[in-house]
C-alpha positions as CSV (number, residue, x, y, z in Angstrom):
1,M,-100.8,27.6,55.7
2,S,-103.5,30.2,54.7
3,A,-106.9,30.3,56.5
4,S,-108.6,29.2,53.2
5,S,-106.4,26.2,52.6
6,N,-106.8,25.2,56.2
7,L,-110.6,25.2,55.6
8,D,-110.2,22.6,52.8
9,M,-108.3,19.9,54.8
10,W,-111.6,17.9,55.0
11,R,-111.5,17.3,51.3
12,D,-108.8,14.7,51.8
13,L,-110.8,12.7,54.4
14,P,-113.8,10.3,54.0
15,A,-117.0,12.3,53.8
16,A,-120.2,10.4,54.8
17,Q,-123.6,11.0,53.4
18,Q,-122.5,13.2,50.4
19,P,-124.6,13.1,47.2
20,D,-123.2,11.3,44.1
21,W,-123.1,14.4,41.9
22,P,-123.3,13.3,38.3
23,D,-121.6,16.5,36.9
24,R,-118.6,17.7,39.0
25,G,-118.1,20.6,36.6
26,E,-121.5,21.9,37.3
27,L,-121.1,21.4,41.1
28,D,-117.8,23.5,40.8
29,R,-119.6,26.3,39.0
30,V,-122.4,26.4,41.6
31,V,-119.9,26.3,44.5
32,A,-118.0,29.2,43.0
33,E,-121.2,31.3,42.6
34,L,-122.2,30.5,46.2
35,A,-118.8,31.6,47.4
36,G,-119.5,35.1,46.0
37,L,-122.9,35.6,47.5
38,P,-123.6,37.7,50.6
39,P,-123.6,36.0,54.0
40,L,-126.9,34.8,55.3
41,V,-125.8,35.6,58.9
42,F,-123.1,37.6,60.4
43,A,-120.1,36.6,62.6
44,G,-121.1,39.0,65.3
45,E,-124.5,37.3,65.5
46,C,-122.9,33.9,65.8
47,D,-120.7,35.3,68.6
48,R,-123.8,36.5,70.4
49,L,-125.4,33.1,70.2
50,K,-122.1,31.6,71.5
51,A,-122.4,33.9,74.5
52,E,-126.0,32.7,75.1
53,M,-124.9,29.2,74.8
54,A,-122.2,29.8,77.4
55,A,-125.0,30.8,79.8
56,V,-126.7,27.5,79.0
57,A,-123.5,25.6,79.8
58,R,-123.3,27.5,83.1
59,G,-126.9,26.4,83.9
60,E,-128.3,29.9,83.6
61,A,-130.5,29.5,80.5
62,F,-132.4,26.8,78.5
63,V,-132.3,26.1,74.7
64,L,-135.5,25.6,72.5
65,Q,-134.4,24.4,69.2
66,G,-136.8,23.2,66.6
67,G,-138.5,23.3,63.3
68,D,-139.0,21.1,60.2
69,C,-137.3,17.7,59.8
70,A,-136.5,18.7,56.3
71,E,-137.4,22.1,54.9
72,T,-138.8,22.3,51.3
73,F,-138.5,25.0,48.7
74,A,-142.3,25.1,48.4
75,G,-142.6,25.6,52.2
76,A,-140.7,28.9,52.3
77,T,-143.9,31.0,52.3
78,A,-144.8,33.8,54.7
79,E,-147.6,31.8,56.1
80,N,-145.5,28.7,56.9
81,V,-142.6,30.7,58.3
82,R,-145.1,32.7,60.5
83,D,-146.9,29.6,61.8
84,K,-143.6,27.8,62.7
85,L,-142.3,31.0,64.5
86,K,-145.7,31.3,66.3
87,S,-145.4,27.7,67.6
88,L,-141.8,28.3,68.6
89,L,-142.7,31.6,70.4
90,Q,-145.6,29.9,72.2
91,M,-143.4,27.1,73.4
92,A,-140.8,29.7,74.5
93,I,-143.4,31.7,76.4
94,V,-144.5,28.5,78.3
95,L,-140.9,27.6,79.1
96,T,-140.0,31.2,80.1
97,Y,-143.0,31.9,82.3
98,A,-143.9,28.5,83.6
99,G,-140.4,27.2,83.8
100,R,-139.0,30.5,85.0
101,V,-135.9,30.3,82.8
102,P,-134.4,32.4,80.1
103,V,-134.9,30.7,76.7
104,V,-132.5,30.7,73.8
105,K,-134.6,30.4,70.7
106,I,-133.0,28.5,67.8
107,G,-134.9,27.5,64.6
108,R,-134.3,24.4,62.5
109,L,-134.9,26.6,59.5
110,A,-133.3,28.7,56.7
111,G,-131.0,25.9,55.7
112,Q,-132.4,22.5,56.9
113,F,-132.8,21.2,53.3
114,A,-130.6,18.1,53.4
115,K,-131.1,14.8,55.3
116,P,-128.8,11.8,55.9
117,R,-130.3,8.5,54.8
118,S,-129.8,5.0,56.1
119,K,-129.7,3.6,52.5
120,P,-128.3,5.4,49.4
121,V,-131.2,4.0,47.3
122,E,-134.9,3.5,47.5
123,V,-136.8,0.5,45.9
124,R,-140.5,0.6,45.0
125,D,-142.2,-2.1,43.0
126,G,-138.8,-3.4,41.8
127,V,-137.7,0.0,40.7
128,E,-134.4,1.3,42.3
129,L,-133.7,5.0,42.4
130,P,-131.4,7.3,44.6
131,A,-132.8,8.1,48.0
132,Y,-134.4,11.5,48.5
133,R,-131.7,13.5,50.4
134,G,-133.6,16.7,50.8
135,D,-134.6,19.5,48.4
136,M,-130.9,20.8,48.5
137,V,-129.9,17.7,46.6
138,N,-132.8,16.1,44.6
139,G,-136.6,15.9,44.4
140,F,-139.1,14.0,46.4
141,D,-141.1,12.5,43.4
142,F,-140.1,8.9,42.7
143,T,-138.8,9.4,39.2
144,A,-135.3,9.1,37.7
145,E,-135.4,12.8,36.8
146,A,-136.4,14.0,40.2
147,R,-134.1,11.8,42.1
148,R,-131.0,12.8,40.1
149,P,-128.7,15.0,42.3
150,D,-128.7,18.5,40.9
151,P,-126.0,21.1,42.1
152,A,-128.3,23.9,41.0
153,R,-130.4,23.0,44.0
154,L,-127.6,24.3,46.3
155,L,-128.3,27.8,44.9
156,R,-132.1,27.4,45.4
157,A,-131.3,26.4,49.0
158,Y,-129.4,29.6,49.5
159,H,-132.1,31.8,48.1
160,S,-134.8,30.0,49.9
161,S,-132.9,30.3,53.2
162,S,-132.4,34.0,52.5
163,A,-136.1,34.6,52.0
164,T,-136.9,32.5,55.2
165,L,-134.4,34.6,57.3
166,N,-135.8,37.8,56.0
167,L,-139.2,36.8,57.0
168,A,-138.1,35.5,60.4
169,R,-136.3,38.8,61.1
170,A,-139.4,40.8,60.1
171,F,-141.6,38.7,62.4
172,T,-139.3,38.7,65.4
173,K,-138.3,42.4,65.1
174,G,-141.3,44.1,63.6
175,G,-143.9,43.7,66.4
176,Y,-145.2,40.2,65.8
177,A,-143.1,38.8,68.8
178,D,-144.3,41.5,71.1
179,L,-145.4,39.9,74.4
180,R,-148.6,41.8,74.1
181,Q,-149.4,39.4,71.2
182,V,-149.5,36.3,73.4
183,H,-153.3,36.1,72.9
184,A,-153.2,36.8,69.2
185,W,-150.9,33.9,68.7
186,N,-153.6,31.6,70.1
187,Q,-156.8,32.9,68.6
188,D,-157.1,30.2,65.9
189,F,-156.3,27.5,68.3
190,V,-157.6,27.8,71.9
191,A,-161.2,26.7,71.4
192,E,-160.4,23.3,70.1
193,S,-157.3,22.3,71.9
194,P,-156.7,21.2,75.4
195,A,-153.1,22.5,75.2
196,G,-154.4,25.8,73.7
197,R,-156.8,26.3,76.6
198,R,-154.0,25.7,79.0
199,Y,-151.8,28.2,77.1
200,E,-154.6,30.8,77.2
201,Q,-154.8,30.6,80.9
202,L,-151.0,31.3,81.1
203,A,-151.4,34.1,78.6
204,R,-153.9,35.8,80.9
205,E,-151.4,35.6,83.7
206,I,-148.8,37.2,81.5
207,D,-151.2,40.0,80.6
208,Q,-151.7,40.7,84.3
209,A,-148.0,40.7,85.0
210,L,-147.3,43.1,82.1
211,A,-150.1,45.4,83.2
212,F,-148.6,45.5,86.7
213,M,-145.1,46.3,85.3
214,R,-146.5,49.1,83.1
215,A,-148.3,50.5,86.1
216,C,-144.8,50.6,87.8
217,G,-143.3,52.4,84.8
218,A,-141.3,49.4,83.6
219,E,-141.6,48.3,80.0
220,P,-138.2,47.0,78.7
221,G,-137.5,46.7,75.0
222,E,-137.0,43.0,75.4
223,F,-140.8,42.7,75.7
224,H,-141.3,43.8,72.2
225,T,-138.8,41.8,70.2
226,V,-136.9,38.5,70.6
227,E,-133.5,37.2,69.6
228,F,-134.0,34.4,67.1
229,Y,-131.2,32.3,65.6
230,S,-131.0,29.9,62.7
231,S,-129.5,26.4,62.6
232,H,-129.2,23.4,60.4
233,E,-127.3,20.1,60.1
234,A,-124.3,21.1,58.0
235,L,-124.5,17.9,55.9
236,I,-123.6,18.8,52.4
237,L,-120.0,20.1,52.9
238,D,-119.7,21.7,49.6
239,Y,-122.6,24.0,50.5
240,D,-121.3,25.0,53.9
241,R,-117.7,25.4,52.8
242,A,-118.8,27.8,50.0
243,L,-120.6,29.8,52.6
244,T,-117.7,30.1,55.0
245,R,-116.2,33.5,55.2
246,I,-113.2,35.1,57.0
247,D,-114.5,37.6,59.5
248,S,-113.0,41.0,58.9
249,R,-113.0,41.8,62.6
250,T,-111.0,38.8,63.7
251,G,-109.6,37.1,60.7
252,L,-111.3,33.9,61.8
253,P,-113.6,31.7,59.6
254,Y,-117.4,31.5,60.2
255,D,-119.9,29.4,58.3
256,V,-122.3,32.2,57.5
257,S,-125.1,29.9,56.3
258,A,-126.5,29.7,59.9
259,H,-125.8,30.9,63.4
260,M,-125.3,27.4,64.6
261,V,-124.6,24.2,62.7
262,W,-124.5,20.7,63.9
263,I,-123.0,17.3,63.0
264,G,-125.4,14.4,62.9
265,E,-125.1,11.0,64.4
266,R,-124.1,9.4,61.1
267,T,-121.3,11.9,60.3
268,R,-119.5,12.4,63.6
269,Q,-116.5,10.1,62.7
270,L,-113.4,11.5,64.4
271,D,-111.3,10.9,61.3
272,G,-114.1,12.1,59.0
273,A,-114.6,15.3,56.8
274,H,-117.4,16.7,58.9
275,V,-115.5,16.8,62.2
276,E,-112.5,18.2,60.4
277,F,-114.5,21.0,58.8
278,F,-116.2,21.9,62.0
279,S,-112.9,22.1,63.8
280,K,-112.0,25.0,61.7
281,I,-115.1,27.3,61.8
282,R,-115.9,29.5,64.8
283,N,-119.6,29.2,65.0
284,P,-121.3,27.7,68.0
285,I,-121.6,24.0,67.0
286,G,-123.5,20.8,68.1
287,V,-122.9,17.1,67.7
288,K,-125.6,14.5,67.9
289,L,-124.8,11.6,70.2
290,G,-126.7,8.3,70.0
291,P,-126.9,5.5,72.5
292,T,-123.7,3.7,71.1
293,T,-121.5,6.7,71.8
294,T,-118.7,5.9,74.2
295,P,-117.3,8.4,76.7
296,E,-113.9,8.1,75.0
297,E,-115.5,9.2,71.7
298,A,-117.3,12.1,73.4
299,I,-114.1,13.3,75.0
300,A,-112.2,13.0,71.7
301,L,-114.8,15.1,70.0
302,V,-114.4,17.8,72.7
303,E,-110.6,17.7,72.2
304,K,-111.0,18.0,68.4
305,L,-113.8,20.5,68.2
306,N,-113.1,22.6,71.3
307,P,-109.5,22.2,72.3
308,D,-109.5,25.6,74.1
309,N,-112.6,24.7,76.2
310,E,-114.4,27.9,75.0
311,P,-117.8,28.2,76.8
312,G,-120.7,28.2,74.4
313,R,-118.6,26.6,71.6
314,L,-119.8,23.1,71.8
315,T,-123.2,21.5,72.5
316,F,-123.8,17.8,72.8
317,I,-127.3,16.9,71.5
318,S,-128.3,13.4,72.9
319,R,-130.6,11.2,70.9
320,M,-130.9,8.1,72.9
321,G,-134.5,6.8,72.6
322,A,-136.9,6.6,75.6
323,G,-135.9,3.1,76.4
324,R,-132.2,3.8,76.6
325,V,-131.7,7.4,77.8
326,R,-131.5,6.5,81.4
327,E,-128.8,3.8,80.9
328,A,-126.8,5.3,78.1
329,L,-126.6,9.0,79.1
330,P,-125.3,9.0,82.6
331,T,-121.8,7.7,81.9
332,L,-121.4,10.1,78.9
333,V,-122.4,13.1,81.1
334,E,-120.3,12.0,84.0
335,K,-117.1,11.3,82.1
336,V,-117.4,14.5,80.0
337,R,-117.8,16.6,83.1
338,A,-114.9,14.8,84.9
339,S,-112.7,15.7,81.9
340,G,-113.3,19.4,82.7
341,A,-115.0,20.1,79.4
342,T,-117.4,22.9,79.2
343,V,-120.3,21.7,77.0
344,A,-124.1,22.3,77.0
345,W,-126.3,19.3,76.9
346,I,-129.6,19.3,75.1
347,C,-132.1,16.5,74.4
348,D,-133.3,15.5,70.9
349,P,-136.3,13.2,72.0
350,M,-137.4,12.7,68.3
351,H,-134.9,10.6,66.4
352,G,-134.4,7.7,68.8
353,N,-138.3,7.1,69.0
354,T,-139.3,6.5,65.4
355,F,-141.1,3.4,64.3
356,E,-143.2,2.3,61.4
357,A,-147.0,2.1,61.7
358,P,-148.9,-0.8,60.1
359,S,-149.9,1.7,57.4
360,G,-146.3,2.1,56.5
361,H,-146.0,5.7,57.8
362,K,-143.0,6.5,59.9
363,T,-144.2,7.9,63.2
364,R,-143.5,8.6,66.8
365,R,-145.5,8.4,70.0
366,L,-145.7,11.7,72.0
367,D,-145.6,9.6,75.2
368,D,-142.1,8.2,74.1
369,V,-141.0,11.8,73.3
370,L,-142.1,13.0,76.7
371,D,-140.5,10.0,78.4
372,E,-137.1,10.6,76.8
373,V,-137.2,14.2,77.9
374,A,-138.1,13.1,81.4
375,G,-135.3,10.6,81.5
376,F,-132.9,13.3,80.2
377,F,-133.9,15.6,83.1
378,E,-133.7,12.7,85.7
379,V,-130.1,11.9,84.5
380,H,-129.0,15.5,84.9
381,H,-130.7,16.0,88.2
382,S,-129.1,12.9,89.7
383,L,-125.6,14.0,88.5
384,G,-126.1,17.7,89.5
385,T,-125.6,18.8,85.9
386,H,-127.8,21.1,83.9
387,P,-130.4,19.8,81.4
388,G,-129.8,22.6,79.0
389,G,-132.5,22.3,76.4
390,I,-134.6,20.4,73.8
391,H,-134.2,19.9,70.1
392,I,-137.3,18.9,68.3
393,E,-138.9,18.4,65.0
394,F,-142.4,20.2,64.9
395,T,-144.6,22.2,62.6
396,G,-147.1,25.0,63.1
397,D,-149.7,23.0,61.1
398,D,-152.3,20.6,62.4
399,V,-150.6,17.6,60.9
400,T,-151.2,13.9,61.9
401,E,-147.6,12.6,61.8
402,C,-147.1,11.6,65.5
403,V,-149.5,9.7,67.6
404,G,-150.9,10.8,71.0
405,G,-151.4,14.2,72.5
406,G,-154.6,16.1,73.6
407,H,-156.5,15.3,70.4
408,G,-155.6,11.6,70.7
409,I,-154.2,11.0,67.3
410,V,-154.0,7.2,66.7
411,E,-152.2,5.2,64.1
412,E,-155.2,5.0,61.9
413,D,-155.3,8.9,61.6
414,L,-151.8,9.2,60.2
415,A,-152.9,9.3,56.6
416,L,-155.3,12.3,57.3
417,R,-152.5,14.9,57.1
418,Y,-149.2,13.2,56.8
419,E,-147.2,16.0,55.0
420,T,-143.6,15.7,56.1
421,A,-140.9,15.4,53.5
422,C,-139.0,13.0,55.7
423,D,-139.5,12.3,59.4
424,P,-142.7,12.7,61.5
425,R,-143.1,16.1,63.2
426,L,-145.1,17.1,66.3
427,N,-148.0,19.3,65.5
428,R,-148.8,22.6,67.2
429,S,-150.9,21.1,70.0
430,Q,-148.4,18.3,70.7
431,S,-145.5,20.8,70.7
432,L,-147.3,22.8,73.4
433,D,-148.0,19.6,75.4
434,L,-144.3,19.1,75.4
435,A,-143.5,22.6,76.4
436,F,-145.7,22.4,79.4
437,R,-144.2,19.1,80.5
438,V,-140.6,20.4,80.1
439,A,-141.5,23.6,82.1
440,E,-142.9,21.2,84.9
441,L,-139.7,19.2,84.8
442,Y,-137.5,22.3,84.9
443,R,-139.4,23.8,87.9
444,S,-139.2,20.5,89.8
445,A,-135.4,20.5,89.6
């Protein structure tokens, strides 16, 4: 069987959360065009991330993975990309310096254009239309025309991802990520934010440390650029299959739409199309595990997705909810470890803590997010395993989508700047609050 035909075995299996494309001929045309476009990332970069994830699995590094819940085409601007990177870099600085741990930086960007939905349709005032599944599939406006799945959007997702990655590379390699910029990242923020003031104190300490190292004649290149990786939930299989290439170095297939891709809680069926497709690509991959996951399911996923037990290949992303993490996670971690599987564990403290405010806005409490992260650390510390990272939805903007934090956002404030295309995100101040809390948890291990 050829490598390409092997990659298409998923087509014979049930595929959850796929759009009901009205024109299969148009989809086939778009997929063929995507298959001829240049890769967005390179296999060697994916391998480098896999090596860094292996260090996480060994307990030698920590993952910071984050970005938008659902990217939008309109959001792929230089300002938006810069502000998301700025927030991610600030969080990474806090974790690296205050937590004293190397941080692997992975963005939820340049491909996070599709979202699974709990219901295939949305009803407003008696009108039923297809649910919004992300800009890769259909439009947000509640009209029949906007909600019609359009295969041409797959091409727009590719080109938007390409522009976003180009910007991210320019910012992270062109001087913006230089450690001497730690103050500049905060100039518009420090005066009005408790988290910003705390960050500014840390930045001063970093300046002093850098000055000392320069005086000693040490100024490594790592101080001036950062390694930054892209990731997304590989939900729309036609898109990710079209962007899968055979690596000329090794003859192995890589999904070159992102450095890392993950399977969501709603699409991790062992006999489903997503798990089958992921079993064939060689990227570092993740799987979201909710509170109903059994140890047997987790071990079966290991056997299917990483049968050679390759370090750095597989990451389990737990999304339990603050009220369940301490009871649901320990058995999973314990049984997976007992099986001999080499996996990295990271915590998604967002998706298990969503509720609807009286105003109708979906939201999350920062205290619940912090509590789930604390529970995640407690579980790993009690078992002697490594709490390998966090996976969060955040933005660089001062939105009002989650309640709590230094500015004390309350439910009545949600309508002020509720801008997400799907789920509520932490704003910049709340993200820094989280980073400082995680650093404290890491150092207390």
